[in-house]
A tleap script that builds the chain and sets N, CA, C and O, in Angstrom:
source leaprc.protein.ff14SB
mol = sequence {
  NSER ASP LEU LYS ARG SER GLU ARG SER GLY
  VAL VAL ILE LEU ARG LEU THR GLY ALA LEU
  ASP HIE GLN GLU MET ALA GLY ILE LYS ASN
  GLU VAL SER ASP LEU VAL SER ARG GLY LYS
  LYS ASN VAL VAL LEU ASN LEU LYS GLY VAL
  SER ARG ALA SER MET MET ASN ILE GLY VAL
  LEU VAL GLU GLN MET ARG ILE LEU ARG SER
  ARG GLY GLY ASP LEU LYS LEU VAL GLY MET
  GLY PRO LYS LEU CYS ASP VAL PHE ASN ARG
  LEU GLY ALA GLY LYS LEU PHE CYS ARG PHE
  SER SER ASP LYS ASP ALA LEU ASP ASP PHE
  VAL GLU LYS ASP CASN
}
set mol.1.N position { 0.840 -1.205 0.000 }
set mol.1.CA position { 0.000 0.000 0.000 }
set mol.1.C position { 0.876 1.256 0.000 }
set mol.1.O position { 1.974 1.253 0.556 }
set mol.2.N position { 0.397 2.299 -0.609 }
set mol.2.CA position { 1.176 3.539 -0.703 }
set mol.2.C position { 0.915 4.438 0.500 }
set mol.2.O position { 0.433 5.563 0.367 }
set mol.3.N position { 1.244 3.917 1.670 }
set mol.3.CA position { 1.012 4.649 2.903 }
set mol.3.C position { 2.356 4.943 3.534 }
set mol.3.O position { 3.094 4.023 3.886 }
set mol.4.N position { 2.684 6.228 3.680 }
set mol.4.CA position { 3.954 6.595 4.301 }
set mol.4.C position { 3.672 7.193 5.675 }
set mol.4.O position { 2.730 7.964 5.855 }
set mol.5.N position { 4.508 6.820 6.633 }
set mol.5.CA position { 4.285 7.292 7.996 }
set mol.5.C position { 5.441 8.167 8.463 }
set mol.5.O position { 6.607 7.827 8.263 }
set mol.6.N position { 5.115 9.284 9.079 }
set mol.6.CA position { 6.147 10.076 9.743 }
set mol.6.C position { 5.547 10.609 11.037 }
set mol.6.O position { 4.360 10.422 11.306 }
set mol.7.N position { 6.371 11.267 11.828 }
set mol.7.CA position { 5.854 11.749 13.109 }
set mol.7.C position { 6.451 13.106 13.443 }
set mol.7.O position { 7.651 13.330 13.280 }
set mol.8.N position { 5.595 14.012 13.915 }
set mol.8.CA position { 6.059 15.330 14.343 }
set mol.8.C position { 5.343 15.730 15.616 }
set mol.8.O position { 4.115 15.689 15.681 }
set mol.9.N position { 6.096 16.113 16.620 }
set mol.9.CA position { 5.567 16.515 17.936 }
set mol.9.C position { 4.505 15.544 18.451 }
set mol.9.O position { 3.451 15.966 18.927 }
set mol.10.N position { 4.783 14.257 18.354 }
set mol.10.CA position { 3.864 13.261 18.885 }
set mol.10.C position { 2.641 12.988 18.024 }
set mol.10.O position { 1.816 12.143 18.370 }
set mol.11.N position { 2.519 13.694 16.908 }
set mol.11.CA position { 1.403 13.464 15.996 }
set mol.11.C position { 1.898 12.606 14.830 }
set mol.11.O position { 2.920 12.910 14.214 }
set mol.12.N position { 1.173 11.545 14.540 }
set mol.12.CA position { 1.566 10.667 13.448 }
set mol.12.C position { 0.934 11.171 12.144 }
set mol.12.O position { -0.273 11.397 12.068 }
set mol.13.N position { 1.774 11.339 11.133 }
set mol.13.CA position { 1.277 11.798 9.838 }
set mol.13.C position { 1.327 10.636 8.855 }
set mol.13.O position { 2.391 10.081 8.584 }
set mol.14.N position { 0.165 10.280 8.327 }
set mol.14.CA position { 0.082 9.232 7.320 }
set mol.14.C position { -0.196 9.901 5.984 }
set mol.14.O position { -1.109 10.718 5.865 }
set mol.15.N position { 0.591 9.553 4.990 }
set mol.15.CA position { 0.430 10.169 3.676 }
set mol.15.C position { 0.048 9.075 2.682 }
set mol.15.O position { 0.749 8.076 2.525 }
set mol.16.N position { -1.073 9.293 2.024 }
set mol.16.CA position { -1.609 8.273 1.131 }
set mol.16.C position { -1.641 8.783 -0.303 }
set mol.16.O position { -2.008 9.930 -0.558 }
set mol.17.N position { -1.251 7.913 -1.239 }
set mol.17.CA position { -1.370 8.291 -2.648 }
set mol.17.C position { -2.132 7.203 -3.392 }
set mol.17.O position { -2.129 6.039 -2.991 }
set mol.18.N position { -2.782 7.598 -4.478 }
set mol.18.CA position { -3.550 6.650 -5.272 }
set mol.18.C position { -5.028 6.741 -4.950 }
set mol.18.O position { -5.530 7.805 -4.587 }
set mol.19.N position { -5.719 5.627 -5.082 }
set mol.19.CA position { -7.153 5.615 -4.791 }
set mol.19.C position { -7.373 5.197 -3.345 }
set mol.19.O position { -6.608 4.411 -2.787 }
set mol.20.N position { -8.414 5.725 -2.758 }
set mol.20.CA position { -8.774 5.346 -1.393 }
set mol.20.C position { -9.681 4.123 -1.528 }
set mol.20.O position { -10.898 4.223 -1.372 }
set mol.21.N position { -9.077 2.968 -1.820 }
set mol.21.CA position { -9.892 1.789 -2.069 }
set mol.21.C position { -9.853 0.833 -0.878 }
set mol.21.O position { -9.300 1.143 0.177 }
set mol.22.N position { -10.451 -0.328 -1.077 }
set mol.22.CA position { -10.604 -1.298 0.006 }
set mol.22.C position { -9.260 -1.666 0.642 }
set mol.22.O position { -9.137 -1.745 1.865 }
set mol.23.N position { -8.270 -1.885 -0.204 }
set mol.23.CA position { -6.947 -2.293 0.271 }
set mol.23.C position { -6.299 -1.190 1.112 }
set mol.23.O position { -5.718 -1.453 2.165 }
set mol.24.N position { -6.410 0.043 0.629 }
set mol.24.CA position { -5.833 1.173 1.368 }
set mol.24.C position { -6.535 1.350 2.708 }
set mol.24.O position { -5.892 1.641 3.717 }
set mol.25.N position { -7.864 1.173 2.716 }
set mol.25.CA position { -8.609 1.346 3.961 }
set mol.25.C position { -8.175 0.300 4.981 }
set mol.25.O position { -8.052 0.593 6.171 }
set mol.26.N position { -7.942 -0.934 4.500 }
set mol.26.CA position { -7.463 -1.990 5.402 }
set mol.26.C position { -6.123 -1.568 5.990 }
set mol.26.O position { -5.867 -1.769 7.177 }
set mol.27.N position { -5.268 -0.980 5.150 }
set mol.27.CA position { -3.975 -0.492 5.610 }
set mol.27.C position { -4.111 0.588 6.665 }
set mol.27.O position { -3.384 0.593 7.659 }
set mol.28.N position { -5.057 1.513 6.445 }
set mol.28.CA position { -5.274 2.611 7.393 }
set mol.28.C position { -5.822 2.065 8.713 }
set mol.28.O position { -5.405 2.491 9.789 }
set mol.29.N position { -6.760 1.117 8.621 }
set mol.29.CA position { -7.309 0.510 9.845 }
set mol.29.C position { -6.211 -0.164 10.654 }
set mol.29.O position { -6.127 0.017 11.868 }
set mol.30.N position { -5.361 -0.949 9.972 }
set mol.30.CA position { -4.263 -1.635 10.652 }
set mol.30.C position { -3.322 -0.636 11.302 }
set mol.30.O position { -2.873 -0.816 12.434 }
set mol.31.N position { -3.038 0.419 10.558 }
set mol.31.CA position { -2.129 1.458 11.037 }
set mol.31.C position { -2.696 2.109 12.296 }
set mol.31.O position { -1.985 2.273 13.288 }
set mol.32.N position { -3.970 2.480 12.258 }
set mol.32.CA position { -4.595 3.130 13.412 }
set mol.32.C position { -4.627 2.190 14.612 }
set mol.32.O position { -4.323 2.612 15.728 }
set mol.33.N position { -4.993 0.908 14.402 }
set mol.33.CA position { -5.027 0.028 15.576 }
set mol.33.C position { -3.625 -0.214 16.118 }
set mol.33.O position { -3.443 -0.388 17.323 }
set mol.34.N position { -2.632 -0.226 15.229 }
set mol.34.CA position { -1.239 -0.365 15.670 }
set mol.34.C position { -0.834 0.847 16.504 }
set mol.34.O position { -0.228 0.705 17.566 }
set mol.35.N position { -1.173 2.038 16.018 }
set mol.35.CA position { -0.830 3.270 16.736 }
set mol.35.C position { -1.511 3.305 18.097 }
set mol.35.O position { -0.884 3.624 19.108 }
set mol.36.N position { -2.808 2.972 18.115 }
set mol.36.CA position { -3.580 2.984 19.359 }
set mol.36.C position { -2.967 2.013 20.367 }
set mol.36.O position { -2.887 2.312 21.558 }
set mol.37.N position { -2.532 0.840 19.877 }
set mol.37.CA position { -1.949 -0.144 20.784 }
set mol.37.C position { -0.634 0.365 21.369 }
set mol.37.O position { -0.190 -0.104 22.417 }
set mol.38.N position { -0.010 1.334 20.681 }
set mol.38.CA position { 1.232 1.901 21.206 }
set mol.38.C position { 1.000 3.243 21.890 }
set mol.38.O position { 1.942 3.987 22.165 }
set mol.39.N position { -0.274 3.541 22.161 }
set mol.39.CA position { -0.592 4.745 22.914 }
set mol.39.C position { -0.601 6.028 22.102 }
set mol.39.O position { -0.669 7.118 22.670 }
set mol.40.N position { -0.533 5.914 20.772 }
set mol.40.CA position { -0.588 7.113 19.930 }
set mol.40.C position { -2.059 7.362 19.591 }
set mol.40.O position { -2.790 6.434 19.244 }
set mol.41.N position { -2.485 8.635 19.695 }
set mol.41.CA position { -3.893 8.862 19.426 }
set mol.41.C position { -4.160 10.041 18.497 }
set mol.41.O position { -5.300 10.264 18.089 }
set mol.42.N position { -3.127 10.791 18.163 }
set mol.42.CA position { -3.321 11.930 17.263 }
set mol.42.C position { -2.753 11.611 15.887 }
set mol.42.O position { -1.554 11.383 15.728 }
set mol.43.N position { -3.642 11.600 14.896 }
set mol.43.CA position { -3.244 11.184 13.563 }
set mol.43.C position { -3.685 12.199 12.513 }
set mol.43.O position { -4.824 12.666 12.519 }
set mol.44.N position { -2.777 12.523 11.629 }
set mol.44.CA position { -3.099 13.349 10.461 }
set mol.44.C position { -3.009 12.426 9.248 }
set mol.44.O position { -2.007 11.740 9.051 }
set mol.45.N position { -4.063 12.418 8.443 }
set mol.45.CA position { -4.041 11.620 7.220 }
set mol.45.C position { -4.034 12.572 6.030 }
set mol.45.O position { -5.006 13.281 5.772 }
set mol.46.N position { -2.914 12.568 5.315 }
set mol.46.CA position { -2.775 13.475 4.179 }
set mol.46.C position { -3.237 12.778 2.902 }
set mol.46.O position { -2.683 11.760 2.488 }
set mol.47.N position { -4.272 13.361 2.290 }
set mol.47.CA position { -4.884 12.750 1.108 }
set mol.47.C position { -4.616 13.547 -0.163 }
set mol.47.O position { -5.317 13.389 -1.163 }
set mol.48.N position { -3.598 14.403 -0.117 }
set mol.48.CA position { -3.293 15.224 -1.295 }
set mol.48.C position { -3.138 14.390 -2.563 }
set mol.48.O position { -3.562 14.798 -3.644 }
set mol.49.N position { -2.519 13.205 -2.412 }
set mol.49.CA position { -2.260 12.367 -3.574 }
set mol.49.C position { -3.405 11.438 -3.959 }
set mol.49.O position { -3.269 10.603 -4.853 }
set mol.50.N position { -4.550 11.596 -3.264 }
set mol.50.CA position { -5.657 10.671 -3.504 }
set mol.50.C position { -6.643 11.231 -4.518 }
set mol.50.O position { -7.097 12.369 -4.404 }
set mol.51.N position { -6.965 10.411 -5.511 }
set mol.51.CA position { -7.819 10.890 -6.599 }
set mol.51.C position { -9.302 10.644 -6.351 }
set mol.51.O position { -10.143 11.483 -6.674 }
set mol.52.N position { -9.621 9.466 -5.767 }
set mol.52.CA position { -11.044 9.171 -5.581 }
set mol.52.C position { -11.241 8.303 -4.345 }
set mol.52.O position { -10.313 7.662 -3.852 }
set mol.53.N position { -12.480 8.303 -3.862 }
set mol.53.CA position { -12.812 7.503 -2.685 }
set mol.53.C position { -14.268 7.081 -2.770 }
set mol.53.O position { -15.107 7.818 -3.289 }
set mol.54.N position { -14.566 5.894 -2.259 }
set mol.54.CA position { -15.958 5.443 -2.256 }
set mol.54.C position { -16.601 5.811 -0.928 }
set mol.54.O position { -15.919 6.049 0.069 }
set mol.55.N position { -17.924 5.851 -0.938 }
set mol.55.CA position { -18.703 6.180 0.263 }
set mol.55.C position { -18.354 5.240 1.411 }
set mol.55.O position { -18.201 5.668 2.555 }
set mol.56.N position { -18.229 3.947 1.089 }
set mol.56.CA position { -17.984 2.948 2.120 }
set mol.56.C position { -16.663 3.234 2.836 }
set mol.56.O position { -16.565 3.118 4.058 }
set mol.57.N position { -15.661 3.606 2.060 }
set mol.57.CA position { -14.346 3.848 2.649 }
set mol.57.C position { -14.336 5.080 3.525 }
set mol.57.O position { -13.590 5.151 4.502 }
set mol.58.N position { -15.163 6.051 3.180 }
set mol.58.CA position { -15.264 7.242 4.024 }
set mol.58.C position { -15.880 6.854 5.365 }
set mol.58.O position { -15.521 7.401 6.408 }
set mol.59.N position { -16.809 5.904 5.323 }
set mol.59.CA position { -17.384 5.374 6.560 }
set mol.59.C position { -16.317 4.790 7.468 }
set mol.59.O position { -16.361 4.954 8.687 }
set mol.60.N position { -15.357 4.106 6.858 }
set mol.60.CA position { -14.247 3.528 7.633 }
set mol.60.C position { -13.430 4.633 8.290 }
set mol.60.O position { -13.011 4.499 9.440 }
set mol.61.N position { -13.202 5.729 7.560 }
set mol.61.CA position { -12.439 6.849 8.126 }
set mol.61.C position { -13.174 7.450 9.318 }
set mol.61.O position { -12.559 7.771 10.335 }
set mol.62.N position { -14.496 7.602 9.190 }
set mol.62.CA position { -15.294 8.151 10.299 }
set mol.62.C position { -15.164 7.232 11.512 }
set mol.62.O position { -15.030 7.693 12.646 }
set mol.63.N position { -15.204 5.944 11.255 }
set mol.63.CA position { -15.060 4.945 12.320 }
set mol.63.C position { -13.696 5.070 13.010 }
set mol.63.O position { -13.614 5.027 14.237 }
set mol.64.N position { -12.634 5.223 12.223 }
set mol.64.CA position { -11.286 5.374 12.796 }
set mol.64.C position { -11.196 6.662 13.618 }
set mol.64.O position { -10.550 6.703 14.665 }
set mol.65.N position { -11.854 7.706 13.124 }
set mol.65.CA position { -11.855 8.971 13.855 }
set mol.65.C position { -12.531 8.786 15.213 }
set mol.65.O position { -12.048 9.291 16.226 }
set mol.66.N position { -13.646 8.063 15.229 }
set mol.66.CA position { -14.367 7.818 16.497 }
set mol.66.C position { -13.495 7.059 17.485 }
set mol.66.O position { -13.478 7.366 18.677 }
set mol.67.N position { -12.763 6.056 16.975 }
set mol.67.CA position { -11.880 5.255 17.837 }
set mol.67.C position { -10.840 6.166 18.496 }
set mol.67.O position { -10.613 6.098 19.704 }
set mol.68.N position { -10.211 7.024 17.676 }
set mol.68.CA position { -9.176 7.916 18.205 }
set mol.68.C position { -9.770 8.939 19.168 }
set mol.68.O position { -9.171 9.250 20.197 }
set mol.69.N position { -10.947 9.459 18.833 }
set mol.69.CA position { -11.587 10.450 19.710 }
set mol.69.C position { -11.993 9.832 21.037 }
set mol.69.O position { -11.936 10.492 22.075 }
set mol.70.N position { -12.403 8.568 21.011 }
set mol.70.CA position { -12.807 7.912 22.256 }
set mol.70.C position { -11.610 7.772 23.195 }
set mol.70.O position { -11.775 7.553 24.395 }
set mol.71.N position { -10.418 7.899 22.644 }
set mol.71.CA position { -9.200 7.832 23.457 }
set mol.71.C position { -8.612 9.214 23.692 }
set mol.71.O position { -7.470 9.344 24.133 }
set mol.72.N position { -9.391 10.239 23.396 }
set mol.72.CA position { -8.933 11.604 23.631 }
set mol.72.C position { -8.058 12.145 22.520 }
set mol.72.O position { -7.435 13.195 22.675 }
set mol.73.N position { -8.005 11.440 21.402 }
set mol.73.CA position { -7.217 11.901 20.263 }
set mol.73.C position { -8.118 12.369 19.137 }
set mol.73.O position { -9.265 12.752 19.364 }
set mol.74.N position { -7.592 12.338 17.922 }
set mol.74.CA position { -8.397 12.747 16.771 }
set mol.74.C position { -7.719 12.295 15.481 }
set mol.74.O position { -6.526 11.992 15.445 }
set mol.75.N position { -8.522 12.263 14.435 }
set mol.75.CA position { -8.015 12.010 13.094 }
set mol.75.C position { -8.344 13.239 12.274 }
set mol.75.O position { -9.511 13.611 12.145 }
set mol.76.N position { -7.323 13.874 11.719 }
set mol.76.CA position { -7.551 15.055 10.889 }
set mol.76.C position { -7.116 14.741 9.468 }
set mol.76.O position { -6.029 14.211 9.235 }
set mol.77.N position { -7.980 15.075 8.528 }
set mol.77.CA position { -7.663 14.825 7.127 }
set mol.77.C position { -7.151 16.099 6.491 }
set mol.77.O position { -7.661 17.189 6.751 }
set mol.78.N position { -6.152 15.952 5.666 }
set mol.78.CA position { -5.476 17.088 5.054 }
set mol.78.C position { -5.464 16.947 3.534 }
set mol.78.O position { -5.341 15.847 2.995 }
set mol.79.N position { -5.591 18.078 2.865 }
set mol.79.CA position { -5.333 18.132 1.432 }
set mol.79.C position { -6.359 17.451 0.555 }
set mol.79.O position { -6.025 16.939 -0.513 }
set mol.80.N position { -7.609 17.441 0.996 }
set mol.80.CA position { -8.619 16.826 0.148 }
set mol.80.C position { -9.022 17.754 -0.979 }
set mol.80.O position { -9.306 18.930 -0.752 }
set mol.81.N position { -9.048 17.235 -2.176 }
set mol.81.CA position { -9.484 18.024 -3.321 }
set mol.81.C position { -10.993 18.203 -3.306 }
set mol.81.O position { -11.692 17.565 -2.518 }
set mol.82.N position { -11.500 19.082 -4.187 }
set mol.82.CA position { -12.944 19.368 -4.245 }
set mol.82.C position { -13.782 18.100 -4.454 }
set mol.82.O position { -14.868 17.974 -3.887 }
set mol.83.N position { -13.282 17.168 -5.264 }
set mol.83.CA position { -14.041 15.932 -5.528 }
set mol.83.C position { -14.247 15.148 -4.247 }
set mol.83.O position { -15.361 14.724 -3.937 }
set mol.84.N position { -13.166 14.958 -3.506 }
set mol.84.CA position { -13.266 14.203 -2.255 }
set mol.84.C position { -14.154 14.934 -1.260 }
set mol.84.O position { -14.998 14.319 -0.606 }
set mol.85.N position { -13.969 16.233 -1.145 }
set mol.85.CA position { -14.782 17.017 -0.207 }
set mol.85.C position { -16.253 16.901 -0.563 }
set mol.85.O position { -17.115 16.854 0.314 }
set mol.86.N position { -16.529 16.856 -1.845 }
set mol.86.CA position { -17.903 16.752 -2.311 }
set mol.86.C position { -18.541 15.456 -1.813 }
set mol.86.O position { -19.681 15.448 -1.350 }
set mol.87.N position { -17.783 14.361 -1.916 }
set mol.87.CA position { -18.285 13.071 -1.426 }
set mol.87.C position { -18.543 13.146 0.076 }
set mol.87.O position { -19.577 12.682 0.557 }
set mol.88.N position { -17.605 13.727 0.809 }
set mol.88.CA position { -17.763 13.875 2.260 }
set mol.88.C position { -18.972 14.735 2.592 }
set mol.88.O position { -19.729 14.426 3.512 }
set mol.89.N position { -19.152 15.820 1.838 }
set mol.89.CA position { -20.283 16.707 2.095 }
set mol.89.C position { -21.613 15.994 1.882 }
set mol.89.O position { -22.561 16.175 2.647 }
set mol.90.N position { -21.667 15.186 0.835 }
set mol.90.CA position { -22.910 14.452 0.570 }
set mol.90.C position { -23.226 13.466 1.678 }
set mol.90.O position { -24.388 13.139 1.919 }
set mol.91.N position { -22.183 12.992 2.353 }
set mol.91.CA position { -22.370 12.069 3.477 }
set mol.91.C position { -22.633 12.823 4.774 }
set mol.91.O position { -22.909 12.218 5.810 }
set mol.92.N position { -22.547 14.141 4.707 }
set mol.92.CA position { -22.718 14.938 5.916 }
set mol.92.C position { -21.486 14.926 6.800 }
set mol.92.O position { -21.551 15.279 7.978 }
set mol.93.N position { -20.358 14.515 6.222 }
set mol.93.CA position { -19.128 14.429 7.025 }
set mol.93.C position { -18.146 15.534 6.654 }
set mol.93.O position { -17.022 15.554 7.154 }
set mol.94.N position { -18.552 16.441 5.792 }
set mol.94.CA position { -17.669 17.508 5.333 }
set mol.94.C position { -17.126 18.366 6.456 }
set mol.94.O position { -15.947 18.717 6.476 }
set mol.95.N position { -18.009 18.700 7.397 }
set mol.95.CA position { -17.589 19.581 8.500 }
set mol.95.C position { -16.569 18.889 9.397 }
set mol.95.O position { -15.695 19.530 9.981 }
set mol.96.N position { -16.700 17.567 9.494 }
set mol.96.CA position { -15.756 16.806 10.323 }
set mol.96.C position { -14.378 16.805 9.701 }
set mol.96.O position { -13.367 16.831 10.402 }
set mol.97.N position { -14.344 16.774 8.358 }
set mol.97.CA position { -13.103 16.424 7.698 }
set mol.97.C position { -12.499 17.473 6.776 }
set mol.97.O position { -11.276 17.589 6.693 }
set mol.98.N position { -13.336 18.239 6.083 }
set mol.98.CA position { -12.802 19.142 5.041 }
set mol.98.C position { -12.324 20.451 5.655 }
set mol.98.O position { -12.956 21.492 5.480 }
set mol.99.N position { -11.214 20.395 6.368 }
set mol.99.CA position { -10.826 21.607 7.069 }
set mol.99.C position { -9.395 22.049 6.829 }
set mol.99.O position { -9.113 23.245 6.757 }
set mol.100.N position { -8.502 21.097 6.706 }
set mol.100.CA position { -7.091 21.467 6.684 }
set mol.100.C position { -6.484 21.315 5.303 }
set mol.100.O position { -6.673 20.304 4.627 }
set mol.101.N position { -5.743 22.353 4.894 }
set mol.101.CA position { -5.140 22.272 3.569 }
set mol.101.C position { -3.689 21.808 3.633 }
set mol.101.O position { -3.114 21.436 2.610 }
set mol.102.N position { -3.088 21.824 4.828 }
set mol.102.CA position { -1.702 21.372 4.940 }
set mol.102.C position { -1.473 20.623 6.247 }
set mol.102.O position { -2.229 20.780 7.205 }
set mol.103.N position { -0.425 19.811 6.275 }
set mol.103.CA position { -0.059 19.106 7.500 }
set mol.103.C position { 0.132 20.099 8.640 }
set mol.103.O position { -0.259 19.846 9.780 }
set mol.104.N position { 0.739 21.229 8.308 }
set mol.104.CA position { 1.042 22.229 9.330 }
set mol.104.C position { -0.238 22.751 9.989 }
set mol.104.O position { -0.301 22.886 11.211 }
set mol.105.N position { -1.256 23.043 9.173 }
set mol.105.CA position { -2.552 23.497 9.722 }
set mol.105.C position { -3.093 22.487 10.733 }
set mol.105.O position { -3.532 22.850 11.824 }
set mol.106.N position { -3.050 21.216 10.343 }
set mol.106.CA position { -3.602 20.167 11.200 }
set mol.106.C position { -2.756 20.003 12.463 }
set mol.106.O position { -3.291 19.834 13.558 }
set mol.107.N position { -1.436 20.056 12.302 }
set mol.107.CA position { -0.541 19.946 13.458 }
set mol.107.C position { -0.755 21.097 14.431 }
set mol.107.O position { -0.813 20.902 15.645 }
set mol.108.N position { -0.870 22.302 13.873 }
set mol.108.CA position { -1.109 23.476 14.721 }
set mol.108.C position { -2.391 23.306 15.520 }
set mol.108.O position { -2.464 23.700 16.684 }
set mol.109.N position { -3.404 22.717 14.889 }
set mol.109.CA position { -4.685 22.508 15.551 }
set mol.109.C position { -4.532 21.545 16.728 }
set mol.109.O position { -5.127 21.763 17.784 }
set mol.110.N position { -3.746 20.490 16.557 }
set mol.110.CA position { -3.480 19.559 17.654 }
set mol.110.C position { -2.762 20.271 18.799 }
set mol.110.O position { -3.112 20.110 19.968 }
set mol.111.N position { -1.753 21.058 18.438 }
set mol.111.CA position { -0.936 21.746 19.447 }
set mol.111.C position { -1.797 22.704 20.269 }
set mol.111.O position { -1.676 22.775 21.492 }
set mol.112.N position { -2.680 23.449 19.568 }
set mol.112.CA position { -3.560 24.392 20.279 }
set mol.112.C position { -4.453 23.679 21.271 }
set mol.112.O position { -4.693 24.177 22.371 }
set mol.113.N position { -4.949 22.503 20.882 }
set mol.113.CA position { -5.848 21.758 21.763 }
set mol.113.C position { -5.112 21.245 23.003 }
set mol.113.O position { -5.710 21.121 24.072 }
set mol.114.N position { -3.825 20.949 22.865 }
set mol.114.CA position { -3.068 20.389 23.981 }
set mol.114.C position { -2.659 21.437 24.999 }
set mol.114.O position { -2.398 21.117 26.159 }
set mol.115.N position { -2.601 22.693 24.565 }
set mol.115.CA position { -2.135 23.751 25.475 }
set mol.115.C position { -3.249 24.252 26.381 }
set mol.115.O position { -3.024 25.140 27.203 }
savepdb mol mol.pdb
quit
């Protein structure tokens, strides 16, 4: 899977390229449960390189966000193009997700919440 992981100030940044398909979602789920098992709860998922996503897969992202939030963390999505945002908006999840245009914006948001 084209999932790259890095970390800044305790926030894990996952960068995804290609389609947000079933295989990628499985990768993201595994990644999140791995992070949670190691006590990491703040995750940024950068979707700048993602061209399309299905409704079902967005449901998986909402589910992962709930898991992280239940542990006092969060999942922030970054760099979604208009097409992806449109799908999220139709699902009523736009406000949850279509907010950050860069990793830095999302990281700053985490930092503000911690202070």
